[in-house]
C-alpha positions as CSV (number, residue, x, y, z in Angstrom):
1,M,3.6,230.9,59.7
2,V,-0.3,230.4,58.7
3,M,-1.2,233.8,60.8
4,S,1.3,235.3,58.9
5,L,0.6,234.0,55.4
6,L,-3.1,234.7,56.0
7,S,-2.2,238.1,56.9
8,A,0.2,238.4,53.7
9,A,-2.0,237.2,51.1
10,T,-5.2,239.5,52.6
11,A,-2.8,242.5,52.2
12,F,-1.6,241.8,48.6
13,I,-4.9,241.0,47.4
14,A,-6.8,244.5,49.2
15,S,-3.9,246.2,46.8
16,H,-4.5,244.6,44.3
17,P,-8.3,243.1,43.5
18,H,-7.8,243.0,40.1
19,F,-5.8,240.0,40.3
20,A,-8.5,238.2,42.8
21,Y,-11.3,238.5,39.8
22,A,-9.0,237.2,37.5
23,A,-8.2,234.4,39.9
24,V,-11.9,233.7,39.8
25,F,-12.2,233.3,36.6
26,L,-9.7,231.0,35.6
27,L,-10.6,228.9,38.9
28,A,-14.1,228.8,37.5
29,L,-13.0,227.8,34.2
30,S,-10.3,224.8,35.4
31,E,-13.0,223.3,37.3
32,S,-15.0,222.2,34.0
33,L,-11.6,221.2,32.2
34,P,-11.4,217.6,32.5
35,I,-8.3,216.2,35.1
36,I,-7.5,219.5,35.8
37,G,-10.9,220.3,36.9
38,V,-10.7,217.4,39.4
39,V,-7.4,218.4,40.5
40,V,-7.5,221.7,41.3
41,P,-9.1,222.9,44.6
42,G,-10.9,225.7,42.8
43,T,-14.1,226.0,45.1
44,A,-12.3,226.3,48.0
45,V,-10.7,229.1,46.6
46,I,-13.2,231.0,44.8
47,L,-15.2,230.4,48.5
48,A,-12.6,231.7,50.6
49,L,-12.2,234.7,48.0
50,S,-15.7,235.7,48.7
51,A,-15.4,235.6,52.2
52,L,-13.3,238.7,51.8
53,V,-16.5,240.7,50.3
54,P,-17.7,241.8,53.9
55,S,-14.5,243.2,54.9
56,G,-14.3,245.5,51.5
57,I,-11.5,244.1,50.1
58,L,-13.1,242.5,46.7
59,I,-16.4,243.5,45.6
60,L,-19.6,241.7,44.9
61,W,-20.9,242.1,41.6
62,P,-17.7,241.9,40.1
63,L,-16.6,238.6,41.9
64,L,-19.9,237.3,41.0
65,I,-19.2,238.1,36.7
66,A,-16.1,236.6,36.9
67,A,-16.9,233.2,38.0
68,T,-19.8,233.5,36.1
69,L,-18.1,233.9,32.7
70,G,-15.1,231.8,34.3
71,A,-18.3,228.6,34.6
72,I,-19.1,229.5,31.2
73,A,-15.6,229.3,29.4
74,G,-14.9,225.9,31.2
75,D,-17.6,224.6,30.2
76,G,-17.7,225.5,26.9
77,F,-13.7,224.8,26.5
78,A,-14.7,221.4,27.2
79,F,-17.3,221.1,24.5
80,W,-15.4,222.2,22.1
81,L,-12.7,219.2,22.2
82,G,-15.1,217.1,22.5
83,H,-16.9,218.5,19.4
84,R,-14.0,218.5,18.0
85,Y,-11.9,215.6,17.8
86,H,-15.4,213.3,19.2
87,G,-14.4,209.9,21.1
88,H,-10.4,210.0,19.9
89,I,-10.0,212.4,22.8
90,L,-10.9,210.2,25.3
91,S,-8.1,207.4,24.4
92,L,-5.6,210.0,24.9
93,W,-3.0,210.8,27.7
94,P,-3.9,211.8,30.7
95,L,-7.7,211.3,30.3
96,N,-7.1,207.5,29.3
97,R,-5.8,207.3,33.2
98,R,-9.0,207.9,34.3
99,P,-11.5,205.4,32.9
100,D,-13.2,205.1,36.0
101,L,-14.0,208.9,36.0
102,I,-15.2,208.8,32.3
103,E,-17.3,205.4,32.7
104,R,-18.9,207.2,36.1
105,S,-19.8,210.4,33.9
106,E,-21.0,208.7,30.6
107,A,-24.0,206.3,33.3
108,F,-24.2,210.0,34.5
109,F,-25.2,211.6,31.1
110,A,-27.2,208.4,29.8
111,R,-29.2,208.5,32.8
112,H,-30.0,212.2,33.0
113,G,-29.6,213.4,28.9
114,D,-29.1,217.2,28.5
115,K,-30.0,218.4,32.0
116,S,-27.0,216.3,33.1
117,V,-25.1,219.4,31.9
118,F,-26.7,221.6,34.2
119,L,-26.4,219.3,37.3
120,A,-22.8,217.6,36.9
121,R,-21.5,221.6,37.7
122,F,-23.3,220.8,41.4
123,T,-21.7,217.3,41.0
124,P,-18.3,216.7,42.7
125,G,-16.0,214.3,40.0
126,V,-18.2,214.0,36.9
127,R,-18.3,218.1,36.6
128,A,-14.7,218.1,34.8
129,F,-16.1,215.0,32.5
130,I,-19.9,215.7,31.7
131,P,-18.8,218.9,29.3
132,L,-17.1,217.1,27.5
133,L,-19.2,213.9,27.1
134,A,-21.7,216.2,26.0
135,G,-19.4,217.1,22.5
136,V,-18.7,213.4,22.4
137,L,-21.9,213.1,22.0
138,R,-22.6,215.7,20.1
139,M,-25.4,217.6,21.5
140,P,-26.9,220.6,19.8
141,V,-24.7,223.4,20.4
142,G,-27.8,225.6,21.1
143,R,-29.3,223.6,23.7
144,F,-25.9,223.3,25.3
145,Y,-25.2,226.8,25.5
146,A,-28.6,227.5,26.9
147,V,-28.5,224.9,29.5
148,N,-24.3,226.0,30.2
149,I,-25.6,229.4,31.0
150,A,-28.6,228.7,33.1
151,S,-26.2,226.7,35.3
152,A,-23.5,228.9,36.0
153,L,-25.8,231.8,36.8
154,A,-27.3,229.2,39.3
155,W,-23.1,227.8,40.2
156,A,-21.7,230.8,41.2
157,P,-24.7,232.9,43.3
158,S,-25.0,229.5,45.4
159,H,-21.4,229.2,46.0
160,I,-20.7,233.0,46.4
161,L,-23.0,234.2,48.9
162,P,-23.3,231.5,51.5
163,A,-19.4,232.3,51.6
164,V,-20.0,236.0,51.8
165,L,-22.9,235.4,54.9
166,V,-20.0,233.4,56.6
167,G,-17.0,236.4,56.3
168,A,-19.7,238.6,57.9
169,A,-20.3,236.3,60.3
170,F,-16.8,235.7,61.2
171,G,-16.2,239.7,60.9
172,V,-18.4,239.6,64.0
173,L,-15.8,237.5,66.1
174,G,-13.0,240.1,66.0
175,A,-9.8,238.7,67.4
176,A,-11.4,235.4,67.5
177,A,-12.1,234.8,63.7
178,K,-8.7,233.9,62.6
179,P,-8.3,230.8,64.5
180,L,-11.4,230.0,64.2
181,A,-10.8,230.1,60.5
182,I,-7.8,227.7,60.8
183,L,-9.2,225.3,63.2
184,L,-12.1,225.3,60.3
185,V,-9.7,224.7,57.8
186,A,-7.9,222.1,59.8
187,L,-11.3,220.1,60.2
188,V,-12.0,220.3,56.7
189,V,-8.4,219.2,55.6
190,I,-8.1,216.2,57.7
191,G,-11.8,215.4,57.2
192,W,-10.8,215.3,52.9
193,L,-7.8,213.9,53.6
194,V,-9.2,210.7,55.7
195,L,-11.9,210.6,53.2
196,H,-9.5,210.3,50.4
197,L,-7.6,207.9,52.2
198,V,-10.3,205.5,53.1
199,R,-11.0,205.7,49.0
200,W,-7.5,205.3,47.9
201,T,-7.4,202.0,50.2
202,L,-10.5,200.3,49.4
203,R,-10.0,201.0,45.8
204,R,-6.3,199.8,46.3
205,G,-7.3,197.4,48.8
206,I,-10.5,195.6,47.7
207,P,-9.0,193.7,44.8
208,L,-5.1,192.3,47.0
209,L,-8.2,191.5,49.5
210,I,-9.7,189.2,47.3
211,V,-6.9,187.8,46.0
212,G,-5.2,187.5,49.6
213,V,-8.9,186.2,50.9
214,E,-8.5,183.3,47.8
215,R,-4.9,182.1,48.6
216,L,-6.2,181.6,52.5
217,R,-8.9,180.1,51.1
218,T,-6.5,177.9,49.3
219,W,-4.2,177.4,52.3
220,A,-7.5,176.4,55.0
221,A,-8.7,173.7,52.8
222,A,-5.2,171.7,52.2
223,R,-5.0,171.8,56.2
224,D,-6.9,169.8,58.5
225,T,-6.4,171.6,62.2
226,W,-8.5,173.9,64.2
227,I,-7.4,177.2,62.4
228,S,-8.0,175.7,59.4
229,R,-11.2,174.9,60.1
230,G,-12.0,177.9,61.1
231,L,-10.6,179.7,58.6
232,S,-12.9,178.0,55.6
233,S,-15.9,178.1,57.3
234,L,-15.2,182.5,58.0
235,L,-14.1,182.8,54.1
236,D,-16.8,180.3,52.7
237,P,-18.0,182.7,50.0
238,S,-21.4,180.4,50.0
239,Q,-21.8,182.2,53.7
240,H,-24.2,184.9,54.0
241,E,-22.5,188.2,54.2
242,A,-18.6,186.5,53.1
243,R,-17.6,189.8,52.1
244,A,-18.8,191.1,54.8
245,L,-16.5,189.1,57.2
246,A,-13.8,189.5,55.1
247,L,-13.6,193.2,55.6
248,L,-14.2,192.8,59.2
249,T,-11.2,191.0,59.5
250,V,-9.5,193.0,57.6
251,L,-10.1,195.5,59.4
252,L,-9.4,193.4,63.0
253,I,-5.8,192.8,61.9
254,G,-5.2,196.5,60.3
255,A,-6.5,197.6,63.7
256,A,-5.3,195.4,66.0
257,W,-1.5,196.5,64.5
258,L,-2.2,200.0,64.8
259,F,-2.9,199.9,68.4
260,F,-0.1,197.7,69.9
261,G,2.3,200.2,67.5
262,V,0.7,203.3,69.1
263,L,1.0,201.2,72.7
264,E,4.8,200.6,71.7
265,D,5.5,203.9,71.3
266,V,3.4,205.7,74.1
267,V,5.6,202.3,76.3
268,S,8.6,203.2,74.6
269,G,8.9,206.6,74.5
270,D,9.2,206.8,70.4
271,P,8.9,209.9,68.1
272,L,4.9,210.0,68.0
273,V,5.3,210.6,71.7
274,L,7.1,213.5,70.7
275,T,5.2,214.3,68.3
276,D,1.9,214.5,71.1
277,S,3.4,217.8,72.4
278,A,4.0,219.6,69.4
279,I,0.6,218.7,68.3
280,Y,-0.8,219.7,71.2
281,H,0.6,223.2,72.0
282,A,-0.3,223.8,67.7
283,L,-3.7,223.6,68.7
284,Q,-3.9,225.3,71.7
285,E,-2.4,228.2,70.1
286,V,-5.4,228.5,67.5
287,R,-7.7,228.2,70.9
288,S,-10.6,230.9,70.8
289,A,-13.9,231.4,72.8
290,P,-16.1,230.5,69.9
291,G,-14.1,227.2,69.2
292,D,-14.0,226.1,72.8
293,A,-17.7,226.9,72.7
294,I,-18.0,224.6,69.7
295,M,-15.8,221.8,70.6
296,I,-17.1,221.4,74.1
297,A,-20.6,220.9,73.0
298,I,-19.1,218.4,70.6
299,T,-16.9,216.8,73.4
300,E,-20.1,216.6,75.8
301,L,-22.1,214.2,72.9
302,G,-19.4,211.8,73.8
303,D,-19.4,211.9,77.3
304,T,-20.2,208.9,79.6
305,I,-23.8,210.7,80.7
306,V,-24.9,210.7,77.1
307,V,-23.1,207.4,75.7
308,V,-24.7,205.6,79.0
309,A,-28.6,207.2,77.2
310,V,-27.9,206.4,74.0
311,T,-26.6,202.6,74.9
312,T,-30.2,202.1,77.6
313,I,-32.8,204.0,75.0
314,V,-31.7,200.9,72.2
315,F,-30.9,198.5,74.8
316,L,-34.6,198.4,75.1
317,W,-35.5,199.2,72.0
318,F,-34.0,195.6,71.3
319,V,-36.0,194.6,74.1
320,W,-39.4,196.3,72.7
321,K,-38.7,194.4,69.5
322,R,-37.7,191.0,71.2
323,A,-34.3,190.7,69.3
324,W,-32.9,189.1,72.3
325,R,-29.7,188.1,71.0
326,T,-28.8,191.6,69.7
327,A,-29.8,193.2,73.0
328,G,-27.0,190.9,74.7
329,Y,-23.7,191.7,72.0
330,W,-25.4,195.5,72.5
331,L,-24.1,195.3,76.1
332,V,-21.3,193.0,75.7
333,A,-20.1,195.8,73.0
334,L,-20.7,198.7,75.7
335,A,-19.7,197.3,78.4
336,G,-16.3,194.8,77.4
337,A,-15.1,198.1,75.6
338,S,-15.4,200.1,79.1
339,A,-14.3,197.5,81.1
340,L,-11.4,197.2,78.9
341,N,-10.4,200.5,78.0
342,T,-10.5,201.6,82.3
343,A,-8.3,198.5,82.7
344,I,-5.5,199.3,79.8
345,K,-5.9,203.1,81.5
346,V,-5.1,201.5,85.2
347,A,-2.3,199.5,83.6
348,L,-0.6,202.4,82.0
349,H,-1.4,205.3,84.4
350,R,-0.5,207.8,81.9
351,A,-0.8,211.2,82.6
352,R,-2.6,213.7,80.6
353,P,-1.8,216.9,78.9
354,G,-3.5,218.7,81.7
355,E,-4.0,218.1,85.4
356,G,-7.7,218.1,87.3
357,L,-9.8,217.4,84.7
358,Y,-10.8,214.1,85.7
359,S,-10.8,211.9,88.9
360,G,-9.9,208.1,89.9
361,S,-8.9,205.7,86.9
362,S,-10.4,208.7,84.2
363,A,-7.4,210.8,85.4
364,F,-5.4,208.6,82.9
365,S,-5.3,209.3,79.3
366,F,-4.5,206.1,76.9
367,P,-6.3,205.1,75.4
368,S,-9.0,207.8,75.2
369,G,-12.1,207.1,76.5
370,H,-14.6,208.9,74.8
371,S,-12.6,207.8,71.4
372,T,-13.1,204.3,72.2
373,M,-16.4,204.1,73.4
374,N,-18.0,206.6,70.7
375,M,-16.1,204.1,68.2
376,V,-18.0,201.1,69.5
377,L,-21.0,203.0,70.2
378,Y,-21.6,204.6,67.0
379,G,-20.0,202.3,64.7
380,F,-22.1,199.3,66.0
381,L,-24.8,201.4,65.5
382,A,-24.2,202.0,62.2
383,F,-22.9,197.9,61.8
384,L,-26.8,196.9,62.4
385,V,-28.7,199.8,60.7
386,A,-26.3,199.3,57.4
387,R,-26.2,195.6,56.8
388,E,-30.0,195.4,56.9
389,L,-30.3,198.3,53.9
390,R,-29.3,198.1,50.3
391,P,-25.8,198.8,49.3
392,A,-26.6,202.3,48.0
393,L,-28.0,203.3,51.5
394,R,-24.7,202.4,53.5
395,V,-22.7,205.1,52.9
396,P,-24.6,207.8,54.6
397,I,-25.2,205.8,57.5
398,V,-21.9,204.8,58.0
399,L,-19.7,208.5,56.7
400,G,-22.3,209.9,59.4
401,A,-21.4,207.7,61.9
402,A,-17.4,208.2,61.3
403,T,-18.0,212.0,61.1
404,L,-19.4,212.3,64.8
405,V,-16.8,210.0,66.2
406,F,-13.9,211.6,64.3
407,L,-15.3,214.9,65.6
408,I,-15.8,213.9,69.5
409,A,-11.7,212.9,69.0
410,F,-10.7,215.6,67.4
411,S,-12.9,217.9,70.1
412,R,-10.3,216.1,72.8
413,L,-7.3,217.1,70.9
414,Y,-8.8,220.2,70.7
415,L,-9.3,221.1,74.6
416,G,-6.1,219.4,75.7
417,A,-7.6,216.4,77.7
418,H,-5.5,214.0,75.4
419,W,-2.8,213.4,73.6
420,L,-2.4,212.3,69.5
421,S,-1.2,209.1,70.6
422,D,-4.0,208.7,73.2
423,V,-6.8,209.7,70.4
424,L,-5.4,207.3,68.0
425,G,-5.0,204.2,70.1
426,G,-8.5,204.8,71.3
427,L,-10.2,204.8,67.5
428,A,-7.7,202.0,66.9
429,F,-8.8,200.3,70.1
430,G,-12.5,200.7,69.5
431,S,-12.2,199.9,65.5
432,A,-10.6,196.3,66.8
433,W,-12.9,195.2,69.1
434,L,-16.2,196.3,67.1
435,A,-14.6,194.4,64.0
436,L,-14.4,191.1,66.6
437,L,-17.7,191.6,67.8
438,G,-19.3,192.5,64.2
439,L,-17.7,188.5,63.4
440,S,-19.0,187.0,65.8
441,Y,-22.1,188.6,65.1
442,L,-22.4,188.0,61.6
443,R,-21.3,184.2,62.5
444,R,-24.1,183.3,64.2
445,Q,-28.0,183.2,63.7
446,T,-29.3,186.6,64.5
447,E,-32.6,188.2,64.7
448,R,-33.1,190.9,61.5
449,I,-33.6,194.2,62.6
450,E,-35.8,197.4,61.5
451,P,-32.9,199.5,60.3
452,G,-35.2,202.6,60.1
453,G,-36.5,202.1,63.8
454,L,-33.1,201.5,65.3
455,L,-31.9,204.5,63.5
456,A,-34.8,206.5,64.8
457,A,-33.9,205.5,68.2
458,G,-30.6,205.7,68.4
459,C,-30.8,209.3,66.4
460,A,-33.2,210.7,69.2
461,A,-31.5,209.4,72.0
462,L,-28.6,211.2,70.9
463,V,-30.6,214.6,70.5
464,L,-32.6,214.2,73.7
465,A,-29.9,213.2,75.6
466,G,-27.0,215.3,74.6
467,G,-29.1,218.3,74.0
468,A,-30.0,217.9,77.6
469,H,-26.4,217.4,78.6
470,I,-25.2,220.1,76.5
471,H,-27.6,222.6,78.2
472,R,-27.4,221.2,82.1
473,S,-22.9,221.5,81.7
474,H,-22.1,223.7,79.2
475,A,-20.8,226.6,81.1
476,M,-19.2,224.6,83.8
477,D,-17.5,222.8,81.1
478,V,-16.4,226.4,79.4
479,Q,-14.7,226.6,83.1
480,R,-13.1,223.4,83.1
481,Y,-11.5,223.2,80.0
482,A,-10.3,226.5,79.4
483,V,-6.7,227.1,78.4
484,Q,-5.1,226.6,81.5
485,S,-1.1,227.6,81.7
486,P,0.1,228.0,84.4
487,T,4.3,228.6,83.8
488,P,6.6,227.2,86.2
489,S,9.0,229.9,87.5
490,I,12.5,229.7,88.4
491,S,15.0,232.6,89.5
492,V,17.4,233.6,87.4
493,A,20.2,233.0,89.3
494,E,19.1,229.2,89.2
495,W,18.9,229.4,85.3
496,W,22.4,230.4,85.3
497,A,23.7,227.9,87.6
498,S,22.1,224.4,86.5
499,D,18.4,224.7,85.3
500,W,19.4,225.8,82.1
501,Q,19.4,222.0,81.9
502,Q,15.5,221.9,82.1
503,L,15.1,222.9,78.4
504,P,15.4,220.8,75.5
505,S,18.4,220.4,73.3
506,Q,17.4,219.9,70.2
507,R,14.4,221.4,68.2
508,I,11.7,218.8,67.4
509,D,9.0,218.9,64.6
510,L,5.5,218.8,64.4
511,T,6.3,215.1,63.3
512,G,8.3,214.4,66.5
513,E,11.8,213.9,64.7
514,T,14.3,215.6,66.2
515,Q,16.1,218.5,64.2
516,E,18.9,221.1,65.1
517,P,19.9,221.7,68.2
518,L,19.1,224.4,70.3
519,T,22.2,226.3,71.1
520,F,20.9,229.4,72.2
521,Q,19.0,230.8,75.6
522,W,17.8,234.2,75.9
523,A,16.5,236.1,78.8
524,G,14.6,239.4,78.4
525,N,12.9,241.1,76.0
526,L,13.1,239.7,72.6
527,Q,13.2,243.7,71.4
528,T,16.0,244.8,73.5
529,L,18.1,241.4,71.6
530,Q,17.0,242.8,68.4
531,D,17.9,246.1,69.3
532,V,21.7,244.3,70.0
533,L,22.0,242.4,67.2
534,S,20.8,244.9,65.1
535,G,24.5,246.6,65.3
536,K,26.1,243.4,64.5
537,G,24.2,242.9,61.1
538,W,21.1,240.9,62.0
539,H,18.1,242.4,60.7
540,T,14.3,240.7,60.6
541,S,13.6,238.9,57.4
542,A,11.3,239.9,54.4
543,S,7.7,239.0,56.0
544,W,6.1,236.4,53.6
545,S,3.5,237.4,50.9
546,A,2.9,236.6,47.5
547,L,5.7,238.6,46.4
548,T,8.5,237.8,48.4
549,T,7.1,233.6,47.9
550,L,8.1,234.8,44.0
551,T,11.4,235.6,45.1
552,W,12.4,232.0,45.2
553,L,11.2,231.2,41.6
554,T,14.5,233.7,40.7
555,G,17.8,232.5,40.4
556,S,19.1,235.6,41.4
557,A,17.7,235.7,44.8
558,S,19.8,237.4,47.4
559,P,20.1,235.7,50.6
560,T,19.2,238.8,52.8
561,D,15.7,239.2,50.5
562,L,14.2,235.8,51.3
563,P,11.4,235.2,53.9
564,V,13.0,232.7,56.5
565,V,10.7,229.4,56.5
566,P,9.5,228.6,59.7
567,A,10.1,225.9,61.7
568,L,8.4,224.7,64.3
569,A,9.5,223.4,67.7
570,S,7.4,221.2,69.9
571,G,4.5,223.0,67.4
572,R,5.1,226.0,68.3
573,L,6.6,228.7,66.1
574,P,8.8,231.1,65.9
575,S,8.4,234.7,68.1
576,L,11.7,236.2,66.3
577,S,13.8,235.3,63.5
578,L,16.8,237.2,62.5
579,I,19.4,236.8,59.6
580,R,22.4,237.7,58.8
581,A,24.7,237.7,56.0
582,N,27.1,235.1,55.5
583,G,29.2,235.8,52.1
584,D,32.4,233.8,53.1
585,G,31.0,230.5,51.3
586,A,30.1,229.8,48.0
587,P,27.5,229.6,47.3
588,A,26.1,232.5,49.1
589,G,24.1,232.2,52.3
590,R,23.0,233.7,55.3
591,L,22.9,232.7,59.1
592,V,19.5,232.3,60.5
593,L,18.7,233.0,64.2
594,R,14.6,231.8,65.5
595,L,13.8,232.1,69.1
596,W,10.9,230.5,70.5
597,A,8.8,230.8,74.1
598,V,8.9,228.5,76.5
599,D,7.0,227.2,79.3
600,L,9.6,228.6,82.0
601,E,9.6,232.2,83.3
602,L,13.1,233.8,85.4
603,T,12.1,235.9,88.6
604,N,14.3,238.0,90.4
605,G,11.6,240.4,92.1
606,Q,10.0,240.9,88.8
607,T,9.1,238.4,86.2
608,V,11.5,237.4,82.9
609,P,10.7,235.9,80.1
610,L,13.2,233.0,78.7
611,W,13.2,231.8,75.5
612,I,15.6,229.1,73.9
613,G,17.0,229.4,69.7
614,S,18.6,227.6,67.0
615,V,21.3,229.7,65.0
616,V,22.1,227.6,61.5
617,E,23.8,228.0,58.5
618,E,21.4,228.1,55.3
619,R,23.0,228.3,51.7
620,L,21.7,228.8,48.3
621,Y,21.7,226.7,45.5
622,H,20.0,226.8,42.1
623,P,18.9,223.0,40.5
624,I,17.7,224.4,38.0
625,A,17.9,228.1,36.7
626,L,14.7,229.4,37.6
627,V,14.6,228.1,41.2
628,T,16.5,228.9,44.2
629,L,16.7,226.5,46.9
630,V,18.1,226.4,50.4
631,S,20.5,223.9,52.2
632,T,21.0,224.3,55.9
633,Q,24.3,223.6,56.8
634,P,24.6,220.7,59.9
635,D,27.3,222.3,61.7
636,A,26.0,223.6,64.9
637,N,29.3,225.4,65.7
638,A,30.3,228.2,63.9
639,P,27.3,229.6,64.0
640,R,27.1,230.0,67.6
641,K,30.2,231.3,67.5
642,V,29.3,234.2,65.1
643,L,26.8,234.9,67.5
644,A,28.6,235.2,70.4
645,G,31.1,237.5,68.8
646,S,27.4,239.9,68.1
647,L,26.8,239.3,71.9
648,I,30.1,240.8,73.3
649,G,29.5,243.1,76.0
650,E,25.9,241.6,76.9
651,D,25.9,239.1,79.9
652,L,27.3,235.9,78.3
653,A,28.3,232.4,79.4
654,S,28.9,228.8,77.5
655,R,27.9,225.6,79.2
656,A,28.2,222.0,78.1
657,S,25.2,220.3,77.8
658,G,26.7,216.6,77.8
659,I,25.2,216.1,74.2
660,V,28.6,216.3,71.6
661,S,27.8,214.5,67.8
662,A,30.3,215.5,64.9
663,D,28.8,218.7,63.9
664,W,28.2,219.5,67.7
665,D,30.4,220.2,70.8
666,G,27.5,219.9,72.9
667,N,27.7,223.5,74.3
668,I,24.9,225.9,74.5
669,L,25.3,230.1,75.3
670,L,23.6,231.5,77.7
671,A,22.8,235.3,77.4
672,R,20.9,238.1,79.5
673,E,20.3,241.4,79.1
674,A,23.1,243.1,81.3
675,Q,20.2,245.4,83.6
676,G,17.1,244.2,84.9
677,T,18.3,240.2,85.1
678,Q,20.7,240.0,87.7
């Protein structure tokens, strides 16, 4: 679906470039509007459109002019609002719902004065509020527009030209460009979601944490047990670094809860384990040679040899500084995490997605050793450095360590070395172990650490050991982590007789939930099937494009005019989607046949591809006059029978799966080409 949507969007822009220039103008304008500028991802879309310049789809100069004029107009309109309505506008909805952003913007303006109009253009968060505040505070109009125009002339090329260079670089990559682009977008989106989730959790959680700690302290003070005495000591507000102790306590509880939750799912085979397969297949679909090279280098930064090297160099630095207690904690942190991780792996002996990557206890997958060890290594290093710094400098240290750990963990998923649950379990276990060590470390009198020297030692060790390891092992690891898809094969006769049962009987979506039954299996070429069904009223649906997407926003759309919504089966997109009008019911509807590839081949003197499919009835309804929605009907039997009727004359068989429900009789339709698969 992602590939088809990208292709359709690119084709539409190539045919109607003026829409793209207008969109850039409006997006640049919206970036400067209060509230709207915080929500609308204008910069991201402008960067994506700018990347189309090297291909000739868009022209650079109109793009620069549109972005510049939009930026000037947006700031100008916001300034006019503030100048016209004064401070009263800040008390109106929706501005009164974000007092935090208004306070930050006021502090920013007070700190930088008139220069804030220029600086805010490049500062997320306050950018959408500074022009408004400039108007409220009666900044002279001439001075405002001088700064406004100058900042727009700097902002537009500083964003568009780098994106043009990235687009040119992607053009050199050829067929690998789209998978690599999808990978980069996925990383950015996941990182953005994680960052905002953490910010939201801290914003909402810290007040609750304060209340909870106070209640727990009151409860402990009223009792005299070893638990209450320990809690009273731990939560004593007069104790040095009491806030850090409270945060580490919450981290320990949350990470332990997540780890044992994932562990329970792994042992019991809950939906998370089904999600593992879906995520694995989805990531294998977007692999490319450049993406592999990057991800292999990242995963090599987390390999055992690099972890040992960084651990050793930092330990020697502690010894040199005579920080004996901290050196002991450092060794316990890494050695304990390694021993516990290995013990859990051996106890569960869970197989990896790909075989042959590792041997011995490392051949087992849960929890991910890379995720666990690097979380502890760089998490503890960031903890030791950050606690010696003032609060303003702690954020980049923690963010840098978290980014490195996240990239290493993601590389394990991308390369197919671990399941999603392995990585989640490793990160959770590493976080819990890290929090436990941090609590113990802060409870005891420890040496003062020179943060600059420790950070330099850790970074130097990572760069030197990681660089040497990548230089020595990268070529070999490219072969080691290459996509390996040995497809098992069976004979056509075995599949026809009994081995059809090896295939899944229900579709599993990306969240691991089971969906509609997979009531059709086809052995043969998809084009042959399409040719056979085309004579019985089946045809391909409209492809996704900007125009066909708009058909969903009409109240009179025909069932055959609407594109089919792609549905993932174990992380795979349909290889073929066909529709057939079904006017018997009211409201109007259609039958939708989707077919997915499977990891199984048939042989009968030659290789025959095998496909699984679902056929469902979709009915259209209109909750409001200008919107069309579809509702998938639960009955799986009637659509299958219609499909069987369309295949009369082909080699057909009906098999009973033994799985019966109120909406499915358990029968699966098998079909094969009349020639060549007998």
